[in-house]
DOMARSE-662784 format. One record per residue (C-alpha): residue number from 1; residue in one letter; x, y, z. Coordinates in steps of 0.001 Angstrom, whole numbers, plus 500000, padded with zeros to 6 digits. Example, Ala and Ser with C-alpha at 12.3 -4.5 7.8 and 13.67 -1.06 7.14 Angstrom:
! DOMARSE-662784
<i:1, aa:A, px:512300, py:495500, pz:507800>
<i:2, aa:S, px:513670, py:498940, pz:507140>
//
This chain:
! DOMARSE-662784
<i:1, aa:M, px:789671, py:445994, pz:511157>
<i:2, aa:I, px:786307, py:444544, pz:510137>
<i:3, aa:A, px:784043, py:446602, pz:507883>
<i:4, aa:G, px:780451, py:445502, pz:508427>
<i:5, aa:G, px:781479, py:443706, pz:511619>
<i:6, aa:N, px:778256, py:444017, pz:513578>
<i:7, aa:G, px:776427, py:441156, pz:511916>
<i:8, aa:S, px:776332, py:437603, pz:512999>
<i:9, aa:L, px:779362, py:436490, pz:510969>
<i:10, aa:G, px:781346, py:439613, pz:511857>
<i:11, aa:R, px:780728, py:439076, pz:515532>
<i:12, aa:R, px:781966, py:435536, pz:515195>
<i:13, aa:V, px:785179, py:436747, pz:513616>
<i:14, aa:A, px:785763, py:439496, pz:516091>
<i:15, aa:A, px:785239, py:437210, pz:519101>
<i:16, aa:D, px:787570, py:434565, pz:517571>
<i:17, aa:L, px:790385, py:437102, pz:516922>
<i:18, aa:T, px:789994, py:438726, pz:520297>
<i:19, aa:Q, px:790410, py:435360, pz:521978>
<i:20, aa:R, px:793723, py:435070, pz:520183>
<i:21, aa:N, px:794896, py:438469, pz:521491>
<i:22, aa:H, px:794328, py:440528, pz:518325>
<i:23, aa:D, px:793115, py:444075, pz:518640>
<i:24, aa:V, px:789837, py:444318, pz:516722>
<i:25, aa:V, px:788275, py:447478, pz:515328>
<i:26, aa:I, px:784796, py:447273, pz:513869>
<i:27, aa:L, px:783733, py:449821, pz:511305>
<i:28, aa:T, px:780036, py:450480, pz:511821>
<i:29, aa:R, px:777329, py:452980, pz:510856>
<i:30, aa:S, px:775819, py:452812, pz:514289>
<i:31, aa:R, px:777710, py:451941, pz:517454>
<i:32, aa:R, px:776195, py:449168, pz:519567>
<i:33, aa:P, px:776781, py:449502, pz:523302>
<i:34, aa:R, px:776614, py:445677, pz:523867>
<i:35, aa:I, px:779641, py:445106, pz:521561>
<i:36, aa:A, px:782821, py:444972, pz:523566>
<i:37, aa:H, px:785143, py:445636, pz:520675>
<i:38, aa:H, px:786346, py:449203, pz:519689>
<i:39, aa:Q, px:783867, py:450604, pz:517150>
<i:40, aa:A, px:784739, py:453336, pz:514662>
<i:41, aa:A, px:781871, py:455200, pz:513028>
<i:42, aa:W, px:781615, py:455575, pz:509217>
<i:43, aa:D, px:778933, py:456209, pz:506636>
<i:44, aa:G, px:780202, py:453410, pz:504333>
<i:45, aa:R, px:780665, py:455924, pz:501471>
<i:46, aa:T, px:783303, py:458527, pz:502445>
<i:47, aa:V, px:786743, py:458662, pz:504081>
<i:48, aa:G, px:786744, py:459874, pz:507648>
<i:49, aa:S, px:788828, py:459806, pz:510787>
<i:50, aa:W, px:788522, py:455985, pz:510908>
<i:51, aa:A, px:791015, py:455805, pz:508004>
<i:52, aa:T, px:793993, py:455927, pz:510362>
<i:53, aa:E, px:792946, py:452544, pz:511795>
<i:54, aa:L, px:793929, py:450999, pz:508476>
<i:55, aa:E, px:797629, py:451815, pz:508772>
<i:56, aa:G, px:799389, py:448430, pz:508397>
<i:57, aa:A, px:796313, py:446572, pz:509510>
<i:58, aa:V, px:794549, py:443411, pz:508329>
<i:59, aa:L, px:791232, py:444453, pz:506819>
<i:60, aa:L, px:788297, py:442090, pz:506503>
<i:61, aa:N, px:785655, py:443769, pz:504329>
<i:62, aa:L, px:782236, py:442196, pz:505083>
<i:63, aa:A, px:780162, py:445298, pz:504333>
<i:64, aa:G, px:776900, py:444597, pz:502520>
<i:65, aa:E, px:773166, py:444176, pz:503029>
<i:66, aa:L, px:771620, py:440694, pz:503474>
<i:67, aa:V, px:770752, py:439124, pz:500062>
<i:68, aa:D, px:767511, py:437427, pz:501113>
<i:69, aa:R, px:765007, py:439798, pz:499460>
<i:70, aa:R, px:762887, py:439971, pz:496364>
<i:71, aa:P, px:765023, py:440395, pz:493208>
<i:72, aa:T, px:763469, py:443717, pz:492136>
<i:73, aa:R, px:765578, py:446260, pz:490240>
<i:74, aa:R, px:765603, py:448545, pz:493248>
<i:75, aa:N, px:766633, py:445752, pz:495658>
<i:76, aa:I, px:769392, py:444543, pz:493332>
<i:77, aa:E, px:770720, py:448013, pz:493060>
<i:78, aa:S, px:770663, py:448357, pz:496818>
<i:79, aa:L, px:772529, py:445064, pz:497263>
<i:80, aa:R, px:775172, py:446218, pz:494746>
<i:81, aa:R, px:775561, py:449704, pz:496187>
<i:82, aa:S, px:775791, py:448415, pz:499772>
<i:83, aa:R, px:778885, py:446467, pz:498711>
<i:84, aa:V, px:780575, py:448613, pz:496072>
<i:85, aa:E, px:780423, py:451946, pz:497928>
<i:86, aa:P, px:782035, py:450806, pz:501126>
<i:87, aa:T, px:784731, py:448941, pz:499210>
<i:88, aa:R, px:785508, py:452072, pz:497203>
<i:89, aa:A, px:785602, py:454183, pz:500455>
<i:90, aa:L, px:788096, py:451699, pz:501992>
<i:91, aa:A, px:790121, py:451746, pz:498802>
<i:92, aa:H, px:790342, py:455595, pz:498761>
<i:93, aa:A, px:791338, py:455558, pz:502427>
<i:94, aa:A, px:794079, py:452984, pz:501891>
<i:95, aa:A, px:795529, py:454943, pz:498961>
<i:96, aa:A, px:796169, py:457975, pz:501208>
<i:97, aa:L, px:798058, py:456084, pz:503926>
<i:98, aa:N, px:801753, py:456121, pz:504481>
<i:99, aa:T, px:801592, py:452358, pz:505384>
<i:100, aa:P, px:798944, py:450507, pz:503420>
<i:101, aa:P, px:797036, py:447565, pz:504917>
<i:102, aa:A, px:799258, py:444522, pz:505234>
<i:103, aa:L, px:796395, py:442201, pz:504138>
<i:104, aa:W, px:793125, py:443000, pz:502453>
<i:105, aa:L, px:790551, py:440254, pz:502855>
<i:106, aa:Q, px:787795, py:440955, pz:500528>
<i:107, aa:M, px:784578, py:439066, pz:501130>
<i:108, aa:S, px:782704, py:437817, pz:498084>
<i:109, aa:T, px:780288, py:434991, pz:497302>
<i:110, aa:L, px:780110, py:431798, pz:495328>
<i:111, aa:A, px:776998, py:433154, pz:493776>
<i:112, aa:I, px:779386, py:434979, pz:491419>
<i:113, aa:Y, px:779128, py:431693, pz:489381>
<i:114, aa:G, px:775390, py:432039, pz:488961>
<i:115, aa:D, px:773529, py:428741, pz:488489>
<i:116, aa:A, px:776447, py:426451, pz:487682>
<i:117, aa:G, px:774418, py:423317, pz:487223>
<i:118, aa:Q, px:776314, py:420079, pz:487667>
<i:119, aa:D, px:779837, py:421481, pz:486958>
<i:120, aa:I, px:782521, py:421088, pz:489604>
<i:121, aa:V, px:783646, py:424676, pz:490223>
<i:122, aa:D, px:787061, py:425612, pz:491574>
<i:123, aa:E, px:788799, py:428945, pz:491695>
<i:124, aa:Q, px:789764, py:428755, pz:487925>
<i:125, aa:H, px:786097, py:428687, pz:486905>
<i:126, aa:P, px:784955, py:431976, pz:485159>
<i:127, aa:P, px:782312, py:434088, pz:486842>
<i:128, aa:A, px:778885, py:434013, pz:485210>
<i:129, aa:D, px:777031, py:436959, pz:483621>
<i:130, aa:G, px:773910, py:436587, pz:485743>
<i:131, aa:P, px:771514, py:436404, pz:487325>
<i:132, aa:P, px:771714, py:440076, pz:488256>
<i:133, aa:Q, px:771040, py:439535, pz:491968>
<i:134, aa:M, px:774027, py:437110, pz:492171>
<i:135, aa:A, px:776772, py:437551, pz:489679>
<i:136, aa:G, px:775480, py:441038, pz:488866>
<i:137, aa:V, px:776174, py:442034, pz:492425>
<i:138, aa:A, px:779315, py:439962, pz:493145>
<i:139, aa:R, px:781285, py:440948, pz:490079>
<i:140, aa:P, px:781249, py:444746, pz:490658>
<i:141, aa:W, px:781872, py:444028, pz:494342>
<i:142, aa:E, px:785102, py:442258, pz:493524>
<i:143, aa:D, px:786020, py:444719, pz:490814>
<i:144, aa:A, px:785915, py:447589, pz:493330>
<i:145, aa:A, px:788788, py:445871, pz:495236>
<i:146, aa:Q, px:790995, py:444859, pz:492338>
<i:147, aa:R, px:793404, py:447738, pz:492497>
<i:148, aa:V, px:793396, py:448488, pz:496212>
<i:149, aa:D, px:796657, py:449610, pz:497861>
<i:150, aa:A, px:797560, py:446705, pz:500098>
<i:151, aa:E, px:800571, py:444432, pz:500440>
<i:152, aa:R, px:798398, py:441373, pz:499835>
<i:153, aa:L, px:794831, py:440993, pz:498463>
<i:154, aa:V, px:792742, py:437912, pz:498956>
<i:155, aa:V, px:789260, py:437591, pz:497533>
<i:156, aa:L, px:787145, py:435153, pz:499732>
<i:157, aa:R, px:784354, py:433577, pz:497776>
<i:158, aa:A, px:782389, py:432001, pz:500520>
<i:159, aa:G, px:779688, py:429337, pz:500579>
<i:160, aa:I, px:776748, py:429406, pz:503008>
<i:161, aa:V, px:778126, py:429710, pz:506487>
<i:162, aa:L, px:776324, py:427212, pz:508827>
<i:163, aa:D, px:775924, py:428757, pz:512304>
<i:164, aa:H, px:773196, py:429472, pz:514798>
<i:165, aa:G, px:771863, py:432958, pz:514326>
<i:166, aa:T, px:772635, py:433157, pz:510572>
<i:167, aa:P, px:769666, py:433556, pz:508238>
<i:168, aa:A, px:770279, py:430520, pz:506055>
<i:169, aa:F, px:770768, py:428028, pz:508815>
<i:170, aa:D, px:767949, py:429305, pz:510909>
<i:171, aa:R, px:765591, py:429272, pz:508018>
<i:172, aa:L, px:766543, py:425741, pz:506966>
<i:173, aa:T, px:766120, py:424365, pz:510436>
<i:174, aa:R, px:762914, py:426272, pz:511119>
<i:175, aa:L, px:761234, py:424970, pz:507893>
<i:176, aa:T, px:762250, py:421463, pz:508517>
<i:177, aa:R, px:760851, py:421579, pz:512017>
<i:178, aa:L, px:757569, py:422846, pz:510532>
<i:179, aa:G, px:757323, py:419885, pz:508295>
<i:180, aa:L, px:758549, py:421728, pz:505180>
<i:181, aa:G, px:761758, py:419766, pz:504858>
<i:182, aa:G, px:761201, py:418134, pz:501422>
<i:183, aa:R, px:763442, py:418662, pz:498395>
<i:184, aa:I, px:763010, py:421978, pz:496657>
<i:185, aa:G, px:762191, py:421892, pz:492958>
<i:186, aa:S, px:764081, py:419102, pz:491252>
<i:187, aa:G, px:766432, py:418712, pz:494255>
<i:188, aa:D, px:769300, py:418438, pz:491827>
<i:189, aa:Q, px:770788, py:421890, pz:492654>
<i:190, aa:W, px:773992, py:421932, pz:494671>
<i:191, aa:T, px:774618, py:423790, pz:497923>
<i:192, aa:S, px:778124, py:424893, pz:498779>
<i:193, aa:W, px:778470, py:425414, pz:502522>
<i:194, aa:I, px:780963, py:425756, pz:505376>
<i:195, aa:H, px:780772, py:425201, pz:509135>
<i:196, aa:V, px:781412, py:428448, pz:511011>
<i:197, aa:D, px:784328, py:426822, pz:512882>
<i:198, aa:D, px:786053, py:425940, pz:509625>
<i:199, aa:F, px:785280, py:429436, pz:508238>
<i:200, aa:L, px:787134, py:430926, pz:511134>
<i:201, aa:R, px:790042, py:428498, pz:510915>
<i:202, aa:A, px:790364, py:429121, pz:507158>
<i:203, aa:L, px:790521, py:432808, pz:507754>
<i:204, aa:R, px:793409, py:432324, pz:510209>
<i:205, aa:F, px:795048, py:429967, pz:507786>
<i:206, aa:V, px:794875, py:432491, pz:504952>
<i:207, aa:C, px:796265, py:435173, pz:507175>
<i:208, aa:D, px:799269, py:433015, pz:508125>
<i:209, aa:R, px:800140, py:431896, pz:504502>
<i:210, aa:Q, px:801870, py:434811, pz:502726>
<i:211, aa:A, px:801880, py:432900, pz:499512>
<i:212, aa:L, px:798092, py:432811, pz:499353>
<i:213, aa:D, px:796556, py:435677, pz:497362>
<i:214, aa:G, px:793893, py:436151, pz:494745>
<i:215, aa:V, px:790697, py:434177, pz:494678>
<i:216, aa:I, px:790141, py:431520, pz:497358>
<i:217, aa:H, px:786986, py:429496, pz:497963>
<i:218, aa:L, px:785770, py:429362, pz:501619>
<i:219, aa:T, px:783629, py:426286, pz:501354>
<i:220, aa:A, px:783675, py:422718, pz:502608>
<i:221, aa:P, px:785079, py:420061, pz:500231>
<i:222, aa:N, px:781794, py:418231, pz:499948>
<i:223, aa:P, px:778985, py:420312, pz:498495>
<i:224, aa:I, px:775605, py:418599, pz:498707>
<i:225, aa:Q, px:772586, py:418346, pz:496464>
<i:226, aa:N, px:769345, py:419831, pz:497740>
<i:227, aa:R, px:767499, py:416532, pz:498044>
<i:228, aa:D, px:770313, py:415061, pz:500223>
<i:229, aa:M, px:770668, py:418205, pz:502213>
<i:230, aa:M, px:766941, py:418253, pz:503101>
<i:231, aa:A, px:767048, py:414519, pz:503903>
<i:232, aa:A, px:770000, py:415104, pz:506264>
<i:233, aa:L, px:768157, py:417983, pz:507978>
<i:234, aa:R, px:765048, py:415822, pz:508520>
<i:235, aa:S, px:767153, py:413057, pz:509992>
<i:236, aa:A, px:769157, py:415298, pz:512276>
<i:237, aa:L, px:765994, py:417055, pz:513516>
<i:238, aa:R, px:764074, py:413757, pz:513711>
<i:239, aa:R, px:761345, py:414856, pz:511323>
<i:240, aa:P, px:759354, py:412479, pz:509018>
<i:241, aa:W, px:759586, py:412427, pz:505221>
<i:242, aa:S, px:758177, py:415669, pz:503702>
<i:243, aa:P, px:756726, py:416147, pz:500267>
<i:244, aa:P, px:758736, py:418124, pz:497801>
<i:245, aa:T, px:758098, py:421745, pz:497110>
<i:246, aa:P, px:757476, py:422314, pz:493395>
<i:247, aa:K, px:758882, py:425382, pz:491699>
<i:248, aa:P, px:755504, py:427240, pz:491513>
<i:249, aa:L, px:755148, py:426947, pz:495198>
<i:250, aa:V, px:758715, py:428107, pz:495796>
<i:251, aa:H, px:758010, py:431281, pz:493815>
<i:252, aa:L, px:754725, py:431791, pz:495626>
<i:253, aa:G, px:756295, py:431266, pz:499055>
<i:254, aa:A, px:759243, py:433585, pz:498168>
<i:255, aa:R, px:756849, py:436341, pz:497139>
<i:256, aa:L, px:754836, py:436015, pz:500378>
<i:257, aa:M, px:758044, py:436140, pz:502478>
<i:258, aa:G, px:759717, py:438893, pz:500427>
<i:259, aa:S, px:762456, py:436475, pz:499511>
<i:260, aa:D, px:764262, py:435464, pz:496225>
<i:261, aa:P, px:763282, py:432003, pz:494837>
<i:262, aa:A, px:766609, py:431780, pz:493022>
<i:263, aa:L, px:768315, py:431280, pz:496430>
<i:264, aa:A, px:766642, py:427864, pz:496639>
<i:265, aa:L, px:766308, py:426933, pz:493013>
<i:266, aa:T, px:769858, py:427602, pz:491724>
<i:267, aa:G, px:773103, py:426104, pz:492965>
<i:268, aa:R, px:776871, py:425703, pz:492674>
<i:269, aa:R, px:779031, py:422628, pz:493186>
<i:270, aa:C, px:782118, py:424532, pz:494455>
<i:271, aa:V, px:785183, py:423040, pz:495930>
<i:272, aa:P, px:788090, py:424713, pz:497918>
<i:273, aa:R, px:790906, py:423619, pz:495619>
<i:274, aa:R, px:793434, py:426164, pz:496764>
<i:275, aa:L, px:792856, py:425705, pz:500483>
<i:276, aa:L, px:793181, py:421905, pz:500073>
<i:277, aa:D, px:796354, py:422300, pz:497923>
<i:278, aa:A, px:797852, py:424557, pz:500618>
<i:279, aa:G, px:797306, py:421854, pz:503223>
<i:280, aa:F, px:794184, py:423112, pz:505068>
<i:281, aa:E, px:792281, py:420429, pz:506876>
<i:282, aa:F, px:788521, py:420705, pz:507546>
<i:283, aa:E, px:787183, py:419713, pz:510945>
<i:284, aa:H, px:783659, py:419400, pz:509425>
<i:285, aa:P, px:784161, py:418172, pz:505827>
<i:286, aa:T, px:780601, py:416646, pz:505404>
<i:287, aa:F, px:777183, py:418171, pz:505877>
<i:288, aa:D, px:776087, py:415393, pz:508196>
<i:289, aa:D, px:779118, py:416032, pz:510466>
<i:290, aa:A, px:778412, py:419814, pz:510468>
<i:291, aa:L, px:774768, py:419185, pz:511491>
<i:292, aa:A, px:775759, py:416758, pz:514179>
<i:293, aa:D, px:778042, py:419392, pz:515698>
<i:294, aa:L, px:775675, py:422319, pz:515302>
<i:295, aa:L, px:772623, py:420470, pz:516640>
<i:296, aa:A, px:774354, py:418829, pz:519583>
<i:297, aa:P, px:772696, py:419577, pz:522961>
<i:298, aa:T, px:775810, py:421397, pz:524167>
<i:299, aa:A, px:776539, py:423266, pz:520850>
<i:300, aa:G, px:775461, py:426653, pz:522184>
<i:301, aa:A, px:777440, py:426372, pz:525400>
<i:302, aa:R, px:780927, py:425431, pz:524159>
<i:303, aa:P, px:783693, py:427999, pz:524131>
<i:304, aa:G, px:783904, py:429830, pz:520821>
<i:305, aa:R, px:780169, py:429661, pz:520337>
<i:306, aa:T, px:779163, py:432206, pz:522844>
<i:307, aa:L, px:777686, py:435341, pz:521276>
<i:308, aa:T, px:777391, py:437481, pz:524466>
<i:309, aa:V, px:778867, py:440962, pz:524673>
<i:310, aa:Q, px:781608, py:440143, pz:522258>
<i:311, aa:T, px:779293, py:439156, pz:519719>
<i:312, aa:R, px:778432, py:441452, pz:513281>
<i:313, aa:P, px:780711, py:438767, pz:508498>
//
């Protein structure tokens, strides 16, 4: 069962599992006729008939609104509520079942560490107290799942998932193509990322390893600083050098686009210590390798990348 499964990442997960002969149920507020998977309607707040689908199931909780919006008090509360309320509804449903979910995969974000500067951050690193649109959203999101009735609980703190059709990757490539591919601010901030193929492989890896529980980082082993990331994008997209974007312009551009400047100006140097210790091997460990794969001429045509009828985390 995938809660919030009609977004770009959820569709990827659903298609990947279906190809491996799993039965997939998507919990959704509005059914979409183009989605081939079974869809169960819910309001994201209350327990309904959908709850029976949770019996002994593997649950992936991806529910939550997109974070790319201005960090106003109202928007931050909306981001928090869109994550906490569905998680509580799922927890209440699971508590009433005769057979609880076999595995609860609780999506979270590396933004729970706030702006971590130059520190190397693994799963033992304490969450930050802010900013409110990052740690202030992620902490109550995780807290809502801490006492769920499930045989195993895994909290997946994910980096930016690189894939066509996802907001972060599409915006980065679009800005670079437009000649706006210079470093942002100082360029020192770190980006933790993961190729979508490794994201899907890591999910399957976690499902198969009964000893893995608690917090796990879903991110590539080589985070990258902003200046190097933008240089790699320019090179991959064959764009010339671009001037840097100073902080005042980042704030102005974010206001014009209704975005959050902190998404570009803060960073986290996170590593997937527990995945590596458990023996997981990344197919795309470096940013350059991930770009080469995603921007290859045949990238959109290969099996596993098709987002047709079986295509929301």
